[in-house]
VEXDRENNU-377559 format. One record per residue: x, y, z of N, C-alpha, C, CB in turn. Coordinates in steps of 0.2 Angstrom, whole numbers, padded with zeros to 4 digits, always signed. Glycine has a CB too. Layout:
VEXDRENNU-377559
XYZXYZXYZXYZ ...
end
This chain:
VEXDRENNU-377559
+0159+0326+0083+0157+0331+0078+0156+0338+0081+0151+0328+0074 +0159+0343+0078+0157+0350+0081+0151+0352+0078+0163+0354+0079 +0149+0358+0081+0142+0361+0078+0143+0363+0071+0140+0367+0083 +0150+0366+0070+0151+0368+0063+0151+0363+0058+0158+0372+0063 +0152+0357+0060+0152+0351+0055+0146+0347+0055+0158+0346+0057 +0141+0349+0058+0134+0346+0059+0130+0347+0052+0130+0347+0065 +0131+0343+0047+0127+0344+0041+0126+0337+0038+0132+0348+0036 +0121+0337+0033+0118+0331+0030+0124+0328+0026+0112+0333+0025 +0125+0322+0027+0130+0318+0024+0129+0318+0016+0131+0311+0026 +0123+0319+0014+0121+0318+0007+0121+0325+0003+0115+0314+0006 +0117+0329+0006+0116+0336+0002+0120+0341+0005+0109+0338+0002 +0124+0340+0011+0128+0345+0015+0124+0350+0018+0133+0347+0010 +0117+0350+0018+0114+0355+0021+0115+0355+0029+0106+0355+0019 +0115+0361+0032+0115+0361+0039+0110+0358+0042+0116+0368+0041 +0111+0354+0048+0106+0351+0052+0104+0354+0058+0108+0343+0053 +0107+0360+0059+0106+0363+0065+0099+0365+0066+0110+0370+0066 +0096+0363+0072+0089+0364+0073+0084+0360+0069+0087+0372+0072 +0086+0355+0065+0082+0351+0061+0082+0344+0063+0084+0352+0053 +0077+0340+0061+0076+0333+0062+0081+0330+0057+0069+0330+0061 +0084+0325+0060+0089+0321+0056+0089+0314+0058+0096+0324+0057 +0092+0310+0054+0092+0302+0055+0100+0300+0055+0088+0298+0051 +0102+0296+0059+0109+0293+0059+0109+0287+0055+0112+0292+0066 +0113+0286+0051+0114+0280+0047+0122+0278+0047+0111+0281+0040 +0124+0273+0050+0131+0271+0050+0135+0277+0053+0134+0269+0043 +0132+0280+0059+0135+0285+0062+0136+0292+0058+0142+0283+0065 +0132+0292+0053+0132+0298+0049+0125+0301+0049+0135+0297+0041 +0125+0308+0049+0118+0311+0050+0115+0312+0043+0118+0318+0054 +0109+0312+0042+0106+0313+0035+0099+0317+0037+0104+0307+0031 +0098+0322+0033+0091+0325+0034+0086+0320+0032+0091+0332+0029 +0080+0322+0034+0074+0317+0033+0073+0316+0025+0068+0319+0036 +0073+0321+0022+0072+0321+0014+0077+0316+0011+0072+0328+0011 +0083+0317+0012+0089+0313+0009+0089+0306+0011+0096+0317+0010 +0087+0305+0018+0087+0298+0020+0082+0295+0017+0086+0298+0028 +0076+0298+0016+0070+0294+0013+0072+0293+0006+0064+0298+0013 +0075+0297+0002+0077+0297-0005+0082+0291-0006+0079+0303-0008 +0087+0291-0001+0092+0286-0002+0091+0279+0001+0099+0289+0001 +0088+0279+0006+0088+0273+0010+0081+0269+0011+0091+0274+0017 +0076+0273+0009+0069+0270+0010+0068+0263+0005+0064+0275+0008 +0065+0258+0008+0063+0253+0004+0056+0254+0000+0062+0246+0009 +0055+0251-0005+0049+0252-0009+0044+0246-0007+0050+0252-0016 +0038+0248-0006+0032+0244-0004+0030+0239-0010+0026+0248-0002 +0030+0233-0008+0028+0228-0013+0021+0229-0016+0028+0221-0010 +0017+0232-0012+0010+0233-0015+0009+0239-0019+0005+0233-0009 +0011+0245-0016+0009+0251-0019+0015+0254-0023+0007+0256-0014 +0021+0251-0022+0027+0253-0026+0030+0259-0024+0026+0253-0033 +0027+0262-0018+0030+0269-0016+0035+0268-0011+0024+0273-0014 +0039+0273-0009+0044+0272-0004+0041+0272+0003+0049+0278-0004 +0044+0268+0007+0041+0268+0014+0046+0272+0018+0042+0260+0017 +0043+0278+0019+0047+0284+0022+0048+0283+0029+0044+0291+0021 +0053+0287+0032+0055+0286+0039+0049+0287+0044+0061+0290+0040 +0044+0290+0042+0039+0291+0047+0033+0286+0046+0036+0298+0046 +0035+0281+0042+0030+0275+0041+0033+0269+0044+0028+0274+0034 +0029+0264+0046+0031+0258+0048+0033+0253+0042+0026+0254+0053 +0039+0250+0043+0041+0246+0037+0041+0239+0040+0049+0248+0035 +0036+0235+0036+0035+0228+0038+0039+0224+0033+0027+0226+0038 +0043+0219+0035+0047+0215+0031+0046+0208+0031+0055+0217+0032 +0046+0204+0026+0045+0197+0025+0049+0194+0020+0038+0195+0025 +0055+0190+0021+0059+0188+0016+0062+0193+0011+0055+0182+0012 +0065+0198+0014+0068+0203+0010+0063+0207+0006+0073+0201+0006 +0056+0207+0007+0051+0211+0004+0048+0215+0009+0046+0206+0001 +0046+0221+0007+0044+0226+0012+0037+0229+0010+0049+0232+0012 +0033+0231+0015+0026+0234+0014+0025+0240+0019+0021+0228+0015 +0021+0244+0017+0018+0249+0022+0014+0245+0026+0014+0255+0018 +0013+0247+0032+0008+0244+0037+0001+0243+0034+0008+0248+0043 -0001+0249+0031-0008+0248+0028-0009+0244+0021-0010+0255+0026 -0003+0242+0018-0003+0238+0012-0002+0231+0014+0003+0241+0008 +0000+0229+0020+0001+0222+0022-0005+0218+0023+0006+0222+0028 -0008+0216+0017-0015+0213+0017-0015+0206+0014-0020+0218+0014 -0020+0202+0015-0021+0196+0011-0023+0198+0004-0027+0192+0015 -0019+0194+0000-0020+0196-0008-0027+0193-0010-0015+0193-0012 -0030+0189-0006-0037+0187-0008-0043+0190-0005-0037+0179-0007 -0043+0191+0001-0049+0194+0005-0047+0201+0007-0051+0190+0011 -0041+0203+0006-0039+0210+0007-0039+0212+0015-0044+0215+0004 -0040+0207+0019-0040+0209+0026-0032+0210+0029-0043+0203+0030 -0032+0215+0033-0025+0216+0036-0022+0210+0039-0025+0222+0041 -0015+0209+0038-0011+0204+0041-0007+0206+0046-0007+0200+0035 -0007+0213+0048-0003+0215+0053-0004+0212+0060-0004+0223+0054 +0001+0209+0063+0001+0205+0069-0004+0199+0069-0001+0210+0075 -0005+0196+0063-0009+0190+0062-0005+0185+0059-0016+0192+0058 -0007+0179+0060-0003+0173+0056-0005+0173+0049-0005+0166+0059 +0000+0172+0044-0002+0172+0037+0003+0166+0034+0000+0179+0034 +0002+0165+0028+0006+0160+0024+0007+0163+0017+0002+0153+0023 +0012+0161+0014+0014+0163+0007+0013+0157+0002+0021+0166+0007 +0010+0159-0004+0010+0154-0009+0011+0158-0016+0003+0151-0009 +0016+0156-0020+0018+0159-0026+0019+0166-0025+0012+0158-0031 +0023+0168-0020+0024+0175-0018+0018+0179-0016+0028+0178-0024 +0013+0176-0015+0007+0180-0013+0006+0178-0005+0000+0178-0016 +0004+0184-0002+0003+0183+0006-0005+0181+0007+0005+0189+0009 -0006+0176+0011-0013+0174+0012-0015+0174+0019-0015+0168+0008 -0020+0176+0022-0022+0174+0028-0023+0167+0029-0029+0178+0031 -0023+0164+0035-0024+0157+0036-0030+0154+0033-0023+0155+0043 -0036+0158+0034-0042+0155+0031-0042+0154+0024-0048+0160+0033 -0039+0160+0020-0039+0159+0013-0034+0154+0011-0037+0166+0010 -0028+0154+0014-0023+0149+0012-0026+0142+0013-0017+0149+0017 -0030+0140+0018-0033+0134+0019-0038+0132+0014-0036+0134+0026 -0042+0137+0012-0047+0136+0007-0044+0135+0000-0052+0142+0007 -0039+0138-0001-0036+0137-0008-0031+0132-0008-0032+0144-0009 -0027+0131-0003-0021+0126-0003-0021+0120+0001-0015+0130-0002 -0025+0120+0006-0025+0114+0011-0029+0108+0008-0027+0116+0018 -0028+0102+0011-0031+0096+0009-0038+0097+0012-0027+0090+0011 -0043+0093+0009-0049+0092+0012-0050+0085+0015-0055+0094+0007 -0053+0084+0020-0054+0078+0024-0059+0073+0019-0057+0079+0031 -0056+0067+0018-0060+0062+0014-0067+0061+0018-0056+0056+0013 -0067+0061+0024-0073+0059+0028-0078+0065+0028-0071+0057+0035 -0076+0071+0031-0081+0076+0033-0081+0082+0027-0079+0079+0039 -0076+0081+0023-0075+0086+0017-0073+0093+0019-0082+0086+0013 -0071+0094+0025-0069+0100+0027-0062+0101+0027-0071+0102+0035 -0060+0108+0027-0053+0109+0026-0048+0106+0032-0051+0117+0025 -0043+0104+0030-0038+0102+0036-0033+0108+0037-0034+0095+0034 -0034+0111+0042-0031+0118+0043-0023+0116+0044-0033+0121+0049 -0019+0121+0041-0012+0121+0042-0010+0120+0050-0008+0127+0039 -0005+0116+0051-0003+0115+0058-0007+0109+0062-0004+0121+0062 -0013+0107+0059-0016+0102+0062-0014+0095+0059-0024+0103+0061 -0015+0090+0063-0012+0084+0061-0016+0081+0056-0012+0079+0067 -0013+0078+0050-0016+0076+0044-0014+0068+0044-0015+0080+0038 -0019+0064+0043-0018+0057+0041-0019+0055+0034-0023+0052+0046 -0014+0052+0031-0014+0050+0024-0014+0043+0023-0008+0054+0020 -0019+0041+0018-0019+0033+0017-0022+0032+0010-0023+0030+0022 -0018+0029+0006-0020+0027-0001-0022+0034-0005-0026+0023-0001 -0018+0039-0005-0020+0045-0008-0025+0050-0006-0021+0043-0015 -0028+0048+0000-0033+0052+0003-0031+0055+0010-0040+0049+0004 -0034+0060+0012-0032+0064+0018-0038+0064+0023-0029+0071+0017 -0037+0063+0029-0042+0064+0035-0039+0068+0040-0044+0057+0037 -0044+0072+0044-0042+0074+0050-0041+0068+0055-0048+0078+0053 -0036+0069+0060-0035+0064+0064-0041+0061+0068-0030+0066+0069 -0046+0065+0069-0052+0063+0073-0057+0060+0068-0055+0069+0076 -0056+0061+0061-0060+0058+0057-0058+0051+0054-0061+0062+0051 -0051+0050+0055-0048+0043+0053-0050+0038+0058-0041+0044+0051 -0055+0035+0058-0058+0030+0063-0059+0024+0060-0064+0033+0067 -0060+0019+0064-0062+0012+0062-0069+0012+0060-0061+0007+0068 -0071+0009+0055-0078+0009+0052-0083+0006+0057-0078+0006+0045 -0080+0001+0061-0084-0003+0066-0085+0000+0073-0081-0010+0066 -0079+0001+0076-0079+0003+0083-0079+0011+0084-0073+0000+0087 -0077+0014+0078-0077+0022+0078-0071+0025+0082-0083+0025+0080 -0066+0021+0084-0061+0023+0088-0055+0025+0083-0058+0018+0092 -0052+0031+0084-0046+0033+0080-0041+0028+0078-0043+0040+0083 -0039+0028+0072-0034+0022+0070-0027+0025+0071-0035+0020+0063 -0026+0032+0070-0020+0035+0070-0015+0031+0066-0017+0034+0078 -0009+0029+0069-0004+0025+0065-0004+0018+0067+0003+0028+0067 -0009+0015+0070-0010+0008+0071-0011+0004+0065-0015+0007+0076 -0009-0002+0065-0011-0006+0059-0018-0006+0057-0008-0013+0060 -0020-0006+0051-0027-0006+0048-0027-0011+0042-0029+0001+0047 -0034-0012+0041-0035-0016+0035-0041-0013+0031-0037-0024+0037 -0040-0012+0025-0045-0008+0021-0050-0013+0017-0041-0003+0016 -0056-0011+0017-0061-0014+0013-0065-0009+0009-0066-0019+0017 -0069-0011+0004-0073-0006+0001-0078-0002+0005-0077-0010-0005 -0080-0005+0011-0084-0002+0016-0081+0003+0020-0088-0007+0020 -0074+0003+0020-0070+0007+0025-0064+0004+0027-0075+0010+0030 -0061+0008+0032-0055+0006+0035-0057+0003+0042-0050+0011+0036 -0053-0003+0044-0055-0006+0050-0048-0007+0054-0058-0013+0049 -0049-0006+0061-0043-0008+0065-0043-0016+0065-0044-0006+0072 -0037-0019+0066-0036-0026+0066-0041-0030+0070-0029-0028+0067 -0042-0028+0076-0047-0032+0080-0054-0033+0077-0047-0030+0087 -0056-0027+0075-0063-0027+0072-0063-0030+0065-0065-0019+0071 -0058-0030+0061-0058-0034+0055-0058-0041+0056-0052-0032+0051 -0054-0043+0061-0054-0051+0063-0061-0053+0065-0049-0052+0068 -0064-0049+0069-0070-0050+0072-0076-0051+0067-0072-0045+0078 -0076-0046+0062-0081-0045+0057-0080-0049+0051-0082-0038+0056 -0074-0050+0048-0073-0052+0042-0068-0058+0041-0071-0047+0037 -0064-0059+0046-0058-0063+0045-0060-0070+0044-0053-0062+0050 -0056-0074+0040-0056-0081+0040-0050-0084+0043-0057-0084+0032 -0051-0090+0045-0045-0093+0049-0042-0099+0046-0048-0095+0056 -0036-0100+0046-0032-0105+0043-0034-0112+0046-0025-0104+0043 -0036-0117+0042-0038-0123+0045-0032-0127+0048-0040-0128+0039 -0026-0125+0047-0020-0128+0050-0018-0125+0056-0014-0128+0045 -0016-0118+0056-0014-0115+0062-0019-0111+0066-0008-0110+0060 -0025-0110+0063-0031-0107+0066-0030-0100+0067-0032-0110+0073 -0025-0097+0064-0024-0089+0064-0027-0086+0058-0016-0088+0064 -0028-0079+0059-0032-0075+0054-0028-0075+0047-0033-0068+0056 -0032-0076+0042-0029-0075+0035-0031-0068+0033-0032-0081+0030 -0027-0064+0032-0028-0057+0031-0028-0055+0023-0023-0052+0034 -0025-0059+0019-0025-0059+0012-0023-0065+0009-0020-0053+0010 -0025-0066+0003-0023-0072-0001-0026-0078+0002-0016-0073-0001 -0022-0084+0002-0025-0090+0005-0027-0095+0000-0030-0089+0010 -0027-0101+0002-0029-0107-0003-0035-0110+0000-0023-0112-0003 -0040-0112-0004-0046-0116-0002-0045-0123-0004-0052-0113-0006 -0046-0127+0000-0046-0135-0001-0051-0138+0004-0038-0137+0001 -0055-0142+0000-0060-0146+0004-0065-0141+0008-0058-0151+0009 -0066-0135+0005-0071-0130+0008-0067-0127+0014-0077-0133+0010 -0061-0128+0015-0057-0125+0021-0052-0120+0018-0054-0130+0025 -0051-0115+0022-0045-0110+0020-0039-0111+0023-0048-0103+0021 -0033-0110+0020-0027-0111+0022-0022-0105+0021-0024-0118+0020 -0018-0103+0025-0012-0099+0023-0008-0103+0018-0008-0097+0029 -0005-0099+0013-0001-0103+0008+0005-0106+0011+0001-0097+0003 +0008-0103+0016+0013-0106+0020+0011-0112+0024+0017-0101+0024 +0005-0113+0025+0002-0118+0030+0000-0124+0026-0003-0116+0034 -0001-0123+0019-0003-0128+0015+0002-0133+0013-0007-0126+0008 +0003-0138+0017+0009-0143+0017+0007-0150+0016+0014-0142+0023 +0011-0154+0013+0010-0161+0013+0009-0164+0020+0015-0165+0009 +0004-0168+0021+0002-0171+0027+0007-0177+0029-0005-0174+0027 +0011-0179+0024+0016-0184+0025+0023-0181+0026+0017-0188+0019 +0026-0177+0021+0033-0175+0022+0033-0168+0024+0037-0176+0015 +0028-0164+0024+0027-0157+0026+0030-0152+0020+0031-0155+0032 +0030-0155+0014+0032-0151+0008+0027-0146+0007+0034-0156+0002 +0030-0140+0004+0025-0135+0002+0021-0137-0004+0029-0128+0001 +0015-0136-0004+0011-0138-0009+0008-0132-0013+0005-0143-0007 +0010-0126-0011+0006-0120-0014+0006-0120-0022+0010-0114-0011 +0012-0122-0025+0012-0122-0032+0014-0129-0035+0018-0117-0034 +0012-0134-0031+0013-0141-0033+0007-0145-0034+0017-0145-0028 +0007-0150-0038+0002-0155-0039+0001-0159-0032+0003-0160-0045 -0005-0160-0031-0006-0164-0024-0012-0169-0025-0006-0159-0018 -0013-0173-0020-0018-0178-0020-0021-0177-0013-0016-0185-0021 -0028-0180-0013-0031-0179-0006-0033-0186-0004-0038-0175-0007 -0033-0187+0003-0035-0193+0006-0038-0191+0013-0029-0198+0007 -0044-0193+0014-0048-0191+0020-0048-0184+0021-0045-0195+0026 -0048-0180+0016-0048-0172+0017-0041-0170+0019-0053-0170+0022 -0036-0174+0018-0029-0171+0020-0025-0171+0013-0026-0176+0025 -0021-0166+0012-0017-0165+0006-0011-0169+0007-0016-0158+0004 -0009-0172+0001-0002-0176+0001+0001-0174-0006-0003-0183+0001 +0008-0173-0006+0011-0172-0012+0011-0179-0016+0019-0171-0011 +0012-0179-0022+0011-0185-0026+0016-0191-0024+0013-0183-0034 +0022-0189-0022+0026-0195-0020+0024-0198-0013+0033-0192-0018 +0021-0194-0008+0019-0197-0002+0012-0201-0003+0018-0191+0003 +0008-0198-0007+0002-0201-0009+0003-0208-0012-0003-0197-0013 +0007-0208-0017+0009-0214-0021+0012-0219-0016+0014-0213-0027 +0016-0217-0012+0020-0222-0007+0015-0225-0002+0025-0218-0003 +0010-0220+0000+0006-0223+0006-0001-0226+0003+0004-0217+0010 -0004-0223-0002-0010-0225-0004-0012-0228-0011-0015-0219-0002 -0007-0226-0015-0009-0228-0022-0009-0235-0024-0004-0224-0027 -0013-0238-0028-0013-0245-0030-0007-0246-0034-0019-0246-0034 -0004-0252-0034+0002-0253-0038+0000-0257-0044+0007-0257-0033 +0004-0256-0049+0003-0260-0056+0005-0267-0055+0007-0256-0062 +0001-0272-0057+0003-0279-0057+0009-0280-0061-0003-0283-0059 +0010-0277-0066+0016-0278-0071+0022-0275-0068+0014-0276-0078 +0022-0268-0067+0029-0265-0065+0029-0263-0058+0029-0259-0069 +0024-0264-0054+0024-0263-0047+0025-0256-0045+0030-0267-0043 +0024-0251-0050+0025-0244-0048+0018-0242-0047+0028-0240-0054 +0017-0236-0043+0011-0234-0041+0007-0231-0047+0011-0228-0036 +0000-0232-0047-0004-0229-0052-0008-0223-0049-0010-0234-0054 -0006-0217-0051-0008-0211-0048-0014-0208-0051-0003-0206-0048 -0015-0209-0057-0021-0206-0061-0020-0199-0062-0027-0207-0057 -0014-0196-0061-0013-0188-0062-0012-0187-0070-0007-0186-0058 -0013-0181-0072-0012-0179-0079-0015-0183-0084-0004-0179-0080 -0021-0186-0082-0025-0190-0086-0023-0197-0088-0026-0186-0093 -0018-0199-0084-0015-0206-0085-0020-0211-0085-0009-0208-0080 -0020-0216-0090-0025-0221-0090-0023-0228-0087-0028-0223-0097 -0027-0231-0084-0026-0238-0081-0031-0243-0082-0024-0237-0073 -0030-0249-0081-0035-0255-0082-0036-0258-0075-0032-0260-0087 -0042-0259-0074-0044-0263-0068-0048-0269-0069-0048-0258-0063 -0045-0275-0067-0049-0281-0068-0049-0285-0061-0046-0285-0073 -0055-0286-0059-0056-0289-0052-0052-0285-0047-0053-0297-0052 -0047-0287-0043-0044-0283-0038-0037-0281-0040-0043-0287-0032 -0036-0281-0047-0029-0280-0049-0029-0274-0054-0026-0286-0053 -0024-0270-0054-0024-0264-0059-0017-0264-0063-0024-0257-0054 -0017-0261-0069-0012-0260-0073-0011-0253-0076-0012-0266-0079 -0005-0251-0077-0005-0245-0081-0007-0247-0088+0003-0242-0081 -0010-0242-0092-0012-0244-0098-0006-0247-0103-0015-0238-0102 +0000-0244-0102+0005-0246-0106+0008-0253-0104+0011-0241-0106 +0006-0255-0097+0009-0261-0095+0004-0267-0096+0010-0260-0087 -0002-0266-0099-0007-0271-0099-0006-0275-0106-0015-0267-0099 -0001-0279-0105+0001-0283-0111+0001-0290-0110+0008-0281-0113 +0001-0294-0115+0001-0301-0115+0007-0304-0112+0000-0305-0122 +0006-0308-0107+0012-0311-0103+0017-0315-0107+0010-0314-0097 +0015-0317-0113+0019-0321-0117+0022-0317-0123+0015-0327-0120 +0018-0314-0127+0020-0311-0133+0021-0303-0133+0016-0312-0139 +0019-0301-0127+0019-0293-0125+0015-0289-0129+0026-0291-0126 +0010-0291-0133+0006-0287-0137+0001-0283-0132+0002-0291-0142 -0001-0277-0134-0005-0273-0129-0012-0277-0130-0006-0266-0132 -0015-0277-0124-0022-0280-0123-0027-0275-0122-0022-0285-0118 -0025-0268-0122-0030-0263-0121-0036-0263-0126-0027-0256-0121 -0042-0264-0124-0047-0264-0128-0048-0271-0132-0047-0259-0134 -0045-0276-0130-0045-0282-0133-0047-0287-0128-0038-0284-0136 -0050-0293-0130-0051-0299-0126-0045-0302-0123-0055-0304-0130 -0045-0305-0117-0039-0308-0115-0041-0314-0110-0035-0302-0111 -0036-0318-0108-0037-0323-0104-0032-0322-0098-0036-0330-0108 -0034-0325-0092-0030-0325-0086-0028-0332-0084-0034-0321-0081 -0022-0332-0081-0020-0339-0078-0015-0337-0073-0018-0344-0083 -0016-0339-0066-0012-0337-0061-0010-0330-0060-0006-0342-0061 -0015-0326-0061-0014-0318-0061-0010-0315-0067-0011-0317-0054 -0009-0320-0071-0006-0317-0078-0011-0316-0083+0000-0321-0080 -0010-0312-0088-0015-0311-0093-0011-0313-0100-0017-0303-0093 -0016-0315-0104-0013-0317-0111-0018-0315-0116-0012-0325-0111 -0015-0314-0122-0020-0313-0128-0023-0320-0129-0016-0310-0134 -0028-0319-0133-0032-0325-0134-0028-0331-0138-0039-0324-0138 -0024-0328-0142-0020-0333-0146-0015-0337-0141-0016-0330-0151 -0011-0333-0137-0007-0336-0133-0010-0340-0127-0002-0331-0130 -0016-0338-0125-0019-0341-0120-0023-0347-0122-0024-0337-0116 -0024-0349-0129-0028-0354-0131-0025-0361-0128-0028-0355-0139 -0029-0365-0126-0027-0372-0123-0025-0371-0116-0021-0374-0127 -0025-0365-0113-0023-0365-0106-0030-0365-0102-0019-0358-0104 -0030-0367-0096-0036-0367-0092-0038-0359-0091-0035-0371-0085 -0043-0357-0093-0045-0350-0092-0049-0349-0085-0049-0348-0098 -0048-0343-0083-0052-0341-0076-0058-0338-0078-0047-0337-0072 -0059-0336-0085-0065-0333-0087-0069-0337-0092-0064-0325-0089 
end
């Protein structure tokens, strides 16, 4: 570019002996450059002229003196800040307004610091501790009670019940039988090892048995049908001397009439109604 050609690209005024600014290899006088190319400040809405410092954040621009926290009005120049709803906030104001508060100490959990979350609440990492030993829980397994959160060793030491079968800790649920606690998966028939969690069962010497095993091993047998008398579901049975009958099996050995609630006679372990037994030698 020759001296004769040295003029403002916008207003064509001569730039000889004057300050100018190059833009895309073309010269502009200061006035035209500010008018055409200056960004406008987000705060004061005035142009940020070439003699001012232009601070930019996400395609938005501020004068250096306008770059402030929108809440406390402190300068953010060369300081950490955060944005919320297009507002710029210093870290302190952002923390007070937006950050979580620790469930334990009630203080703000500062941005960038580690936050522990559990059941909808937040803690500082150093505040999220076992209620008993006061050691940080971090990401280790924990068990929660109304009194607080506990690491597994402390919970087992202070509160846990132990399964009567496997002797291991019962952390939740369980079944109570004969004043003893059992894991649901450990509550099995002592005979066939069938799961009794949702089954009817019988007890013998404080051991649980499914109905089939109990009947096979311990139940009395009906004199008439030889089937077990379990007594479950309110089933009625008749007992006389050392013999037992189902209620529906307690019938006259000759005419088959029911003898429940009636007088009867016996002969050779058989029972008869009084009519059929008349004339026979009676045992009673």
